[in-house]
C-alpha positions as CSV (number, residue, x, y, z in Angstrom):
1,Q,85.1,103.2,87.3
2,L,87.9,100.8,87.9
3,V,91.3,101.3,86.3
4,E,93.8,98.5,86.4
5,S,97.6,98.6,85.9
6,G,100.6,96.5,86.3
7,G,100.2,93.7,83.8
8,G,102.9,92.6,81.4
9,L,105.3,89.8,80.3
10,V,107.6,88.1,82.8
11,Q,109.5,84.9,82.9
12,S,108.4,81.9,84.9
13,G,109.4,82.4,88.5
14,G,109.1,86.1,88.3
15,S,106.8,88.6,90.0
16,L,104.2,91.2,89.1
17,T,102.0,93.5,91.1
18,L,98.6,94.5,89.8
19,S,96.8,97.6,91.0
20,C,93.2,98.6,90.6
21,A,91.9,102.0,91.6
22,A,88.3,103.0,91.9
23,S,87.2,106.5,91.2
24,G,84.0,108.5,91.1
25,S,81.5,109.4,93.7
26,I,82.1,106.6,96.2
27,F,80.5,106.3,99.6
28,R,82.0,102.9,100.5
29,I,83.6,99.9,98.7
30,N,82.6,96.5,100.1
31,A,84.5,93.5,98.7
32,M,87.2,94.0,96.0
33,G,88.7,91.2,94.1
34,W,90.7,89.8,91.2
35,Y,89.5,87.4,88.6
36,R,91.3,86.0,85.6
37,Q,90.3,84.4,82.3
38,A,92.7,82.4,80.2
39,P,92.0,81.7,76.5
40,G,89.3,79.1,76.1
41,K,88.5,79.0,79.8
42,Q,85.9,80.5,82.0
43,R,86.6,83.5,84.2
44,E,87.7,82.3,87.7
45,L,88.2,83.9,91.1
46,V,91.8,84.6,92.0
47,A,91.4,86.4,95.3
48,V,88.9,88.6,97.1
49,I,89.3,91.0,100.1
50,T,86.5,92.5,102.2
51,S,86.4,96.0,103.6
52,G,87.6,94.5,106.9
53,A,90.6,92.9,105.1
54,R,89.4,89.3,105.3
55,T,90.8,87.5,102.3
56,N,89.9,84.4,100.2
57,V,92.5,83.1,97.8
58,A,92.1,80.4,95.2
59,D,93.9,77.2,95.9
60,S,95.8,77.4,92.6
61,V,97.6,80.6,93.7
62,K,97.6,80.2,97.5
63,G,101.1,80.9,98.9
64,R,102.1,82.7,95.8
65,F,99.6,85.6,95.4
66,T,98.7,88.1,98.0
67,I,95.7,90.5,97.8
68,S,95.6,93.7,99.8
69,R,93.8,97.0,99.7
70,D,94.3,100.7,100.7
71,N,90.9,102.0,101.7
72,A,92.1,105.6,101.7
73,K,93.0,105.2,98.0
74,N,90.1,103.0,97.0
75,T,92.7,100.7,95.6
76,V,93.2,96.9,95.6
77,Y,96.5,95.2,94.8
78,L,97.5,91.7,93.8
79,Q,101.1,90.8,94.5
80,M,102.0,87.8,92.3
81,N,105.2,85.8,93.0
82,S,106.6,82.6,91.7
83,L,104.6,83.0,88.5
84,K,103.9,80.1,86.3
85,P,103.0,79.8,82.6
86,E,99.5,78.6,83.7
87,D,99.0,82.0,85.4
88,T,98.8,83.6,81.9
89,A,95.5,85.2,81.5
90,V,93.6,88.5,81.4
91,Y,93.2,89.7,85.0
92,Y,90.1,91.6,85.9
93,C,89.4,93.8,88.9
94,N,86.0,93.7,90.6
95,A,84.5,95.9,93.3
96,E,81.2,96.3,95.0
97,V,80.9,100.1,95.2
98,V,78.3,101.8,97.3
99,T,77.2,105.3,96.1
100,T,73.4,106.0,96.3
101,R,73.0,102.3,95.6
102,V,75.3,99.2,95.3
103,Y,77.1,98.7,92.0
104,D,79.2,95.7,90.8
105,Y,82.0,97.2,88.8
106,W,84.6,95.5,86.6
107,G,87.9,96.8,85.3
108,Q,88.8,96.6,81.6
109,G,91.3,93.8,82.2
110,T,95.1,93.7,82.1
111,Q,97.1,91.0,80.3
112,V,99.5,88.9,82.3
113,T,101.8,86.6,80.2
114,I,104.3,84.2,81.8
115,S,106.9,82.8,79.5
116,S,108.5,79.4,80.3
């Protein structure tokens, strides 16, 4: 399973760091990523990182958000700086986890609210 933490309420221009830890019987984790869904909008990719630490970041957050991972802890992080009200959304962690087969896991979501 994936357990997220770090969401909350911050003022515009502030920072937050999200964490997502995978647990269970894990052989390997391939890509890990963060998605978000704002009210009335579709879920969108924020950032993804491969097992080899290659990253892909959405243009809307490029230069402000940084994704990283700690393979020893099966954890992915999202450092969010210079936050804007339009970053307000529920943020979901995603991971491709390899056990005896490959599973696509989602976290429960964590609310990030940016006040203007």
